[in-house]
C-alpha positions, 0 to 999 in steps of 0.5 A: 808946386803940385796940382790942382784937380779941376775937371772930372768925367766917366764913361762906361758900356751901355750893356748891364750884365745882372747877377742873375744873368751870370747865374745862367752861366755859372753855378752861382746866385744873385744872393751869393754874389751880393753877400761875398762881394757887393756887386749887384750888376756890372757894365760890359763892352759889346760893340764899343771899344775901350778907346770909345769910352776912354774918350768919352770919359776924357771929353766929359773931364775936359768940358767939366774943366773948361779945357780945350785939347789943345791946352793939354801938355800931357796925357797919361792913361792908366790900363791893364789892357789896351786895344792895341799893344801899340800905339798906347791908349794915351796915343790914341786918345791924343789923336781922337781928341785933337791934342798935340801933347805927349801921351803915354800909358802905364800899367799899375793894375788897380792902382793905376790911377794913382800911379797916374797922378804920381807921374803927372805930378813929377811934370807939374813939380819940374814946371814941364807942364801947366795941364794934364789929362789923366784917364784910367780905362779898363775892359775887365770883361776881356781878361776874365774866365767866364766859367770861374764864378770866383772871378768873373762875378767880380769885374766890370768895364769902364772909364774915368778921367781927371783934368789937372791944372798947376796948383797946391791941392795935392797934400800927399801921394805915396805909391808902393809895390811888392812884386808878386805874380803868385797870387794875383795875375793875367798872362800874356800871349806867348806869340808864334815864335818858332824858337820858343819852348814855352807854352802859352797859358790862358789870358785869364784873371787868376787870383788867390781870394784869401791871400789878396783879401789879406793884402788889400785890407792891411794895404788900405789901412796902411797907406791911408794912415800913411798919406793922412799922416804925410798930409799933416792932417787927422784921420777925422779931418777927412771929408770922404774916403774913395776907396778902389772898388774891389769888394764891400768886405774889404772897405768894410773891414778896413773902415773898421781899423781907422778913426774915419767915420764908416759913413765917409767911405763912398762906394758904387760897387754894387752897380759897377763891380771891380773896374780896376784902375778906373773904379776910383776916377768913376766914383768920384766923378759920380760924387762931384756931379751929385754935388757931394764934395765942397771947396776945401774938403779933403779926399783920401784915395786909396787903392791896391792891385795886382803887383802887389801895387798900392797908391794913395793921396790926399787931395783938397777939393777946389771945384765950385759945384 
């Protein structure tokens, strides 16, 4: 017994920030950003909280699934930065939704949604739960250095959610990590302990772009091959690939190395940028609401992120349009 994905939802801030607006903040241009990243604009939190957009995505997924919050047995949230250190975003959602189930956050950076699916799968496998809500929500605008054109142009804010029920539509799932804080990370606050001898560092994303690019392309190809093989299907059998929306160059480079048609790789990075763990569920919800998926379609999801972490799975789509 694994699970079936029975509902999706997404939400994002109202404020669009275009490349031209960023060009007034840092030494860049719309042409420079598009050519190197594929991003045209991104959404940025203004008066909304991360909890606000996470809750909106969750409610849309629950409505899509026809599931009431009181029916949930588990809420897992994937996020790098909650509005609080504690309580968790999942606990905040539990209260706001009116659910009464166990709730927890996980942090696997951009691979967080896949890690959250893996956590939920374990509970389904043990017969502990019948319905689960998985939410990925990120506020990357709070963690970038808005004077650094190498990073601030990449990211956006958003939330995506999925409702899971008992089923057999997860064909394979794999998560990995190879600990690395050298090439990609975000320092945490040091606090105000009078005995600490550590100096605080700026809480901004730092990234070695070349090293991250190499890791990402290799990881995307390796993990897609591994989970498709584990699912017992051929690459040609995959209806769509939903890759982490980090950079179009990464997606294009990976697509050229596999036997999956380039037209099967889905993307919305031009309108949202890199929303970290939220990018795949946002993409999935958009495509689902456009009726792009049909019952029986095999979807391959693959993500990579800080850690270095990876996550990938093959799902059989079960929802009717």
